[in-house]
C-alpha positions in Angstrom: 154.2 83.1 45.6 153.2 80.9 42.7 155.5 78.1 43.7 154.0 78.2 47.3 150.5 78.0 45.8 151.5 74.9 43.7 153.0 73.2 46.8 149.9 74.0 48.8 147.6 72.7 46.0 149.6 69.4 45.9 149.4 69.0 49.7 145.7 69.7 49.9 144.9 67.5 46.9 146.8 64.7 48.7 144.8 65.3 51.9 141.6 65.3 49.9 142.5 62.0 48.4 142.8 60.6 51.9 139.5 62.0 53.0 137.2 63.3 50.2 134.6 64.6 52.7 137.0 66.8 54.8 135.4 70.2 54.8 138.5 72.0 56.1 140.6 70.6 53.2 137.9 71.6 50.7 137.9 75.1 52.2 141.6 75.4 51.9 141.5 74.2 48.3 139.0 76.8 47.5 141.3 79.5 48.9 144.2 78.2 46.8 142.1 78.1 43.6 140.8 81.6 44.4 144.4 82.9 44.6 145.2 81.2 41.3 142.1 82.9 39.8 143.0 86.3 41.1 146.6 86.0 39.7 145.2 85.0 36.3 142.8 87.9 36.4 145.6 90.4 37.0 147.6 88.8 34.2 144.6 89.3 32.0 144.1 85.6 31.4 140.4 85.9 32.0 139.3 82.4 30.8 141.8 80.7 33.1 140.7 83.0 35.9 137.1 81.9 35.4 138.1 78.3 35.5 140.1 78.6 38.7 137.3 80.7 40.4 134.7 78.1 39.3 136.8 75.4 40.9 137.0 77.5 44.1 133.2 77.8 44.1 132.9 74.0 43.7 135.1 73.4 46.7 133.4 76.1 48.8 130.2 77.6 47.5 129.6 79.6 50.7 132.2 82.4 49.8 130.4 85.2 48.0 133.7 86.9 46.9 134.4 84.0 44.6 131.3 84.7 42.7 132.0 88.4 42.5 135.5 87.8 41.2 134.3 85.3 38.6 131.6 87.8 37.5 134.2 90.5 37.0 136.3 88.2 34.8 133.2 87.3 32.8 132.2 91.0 32.5 135.6 91.9 31.1 135.3 89.1 28.5 131.9 90.3 27.4 133.0 94.0 27.2 136.0 93.0 25.1 133.7 91.2 22.6 131.7 94.3 21.9 
């Protein structure tokens, strides 16, 4: 699955380079970055998960689940500090 995500990311980045205002491409990029974030979260790479989820939010700030997932990763980091 990871290889498929990398290929999708490359394709969507190329499409975004051709038309930086294309909302459909930005939405798809947000989905890909969300998937990367979730995979990092499950691998317990919380800082990387936060980075990917933040990028997903930048591409599509209308998806509430991205914020929830990022908040969970931040929470785990805060709990582990204490």
